[in-house]
C-alpha angles and dihedrals in degrees: 000000000000121000133194122187123216139186112226103234131199091255090054091068130090131211090286089059093241131105109302122231090244090055091057089054092048094048091050092048091050090048091052093049091048089050093049091047091052088052089055094253109112139130094303091056090045088056093045093052093034092231137121138187119259121194119223099183144345116201109193125193114196119208106165135012118257118219132185122262104064130060122253130208124221118200130202128201129176103234100167144011134175117242092253095044093244096120129041135184119203131182122211126195128191120214133181124229090276094051095257111156108243106170143351130212132191114197139173129202140167138198121262127202105237093215103042094029088223129127114264139184119252116267111263096252092050093047090052089058091055093042090058097043124100114270131202117269089251095047116148138179107254118236128203088260091055091054092053098040093108097028117150125192117223117245112201123210111263 
């Protein structure tokens, strides 16, 4: 399991003086990019392969309020991946300085070709890195049905 530690800053708070929803999203995004960088797959590799990650959903479950003054840890686990490495599911957990579980997030993303703006599979060498990396105990290979489980269809204004 990968961990990233954060200081809760004044600008991370909302009107209720606790961690804002947008801050959770930002901390998770920073954790994912740190994880990918540690794997050797960061912005430079995105540019080389002309791909980027695109998030489909982030379902966050809040358990306890988070206040400034003490660091928090955000975890990342790979819980699912499609056979071609096009789709990924990660779980994030938030913990306080004593290890108390504060929030949980289930998220899915895929890789997009930066020229065609279409979803693409990971390049072989990048997929091999993920294939060899530690997975969560409940890891599964994602099927087409898994990737569409929360699918919504846009409805334009008439």
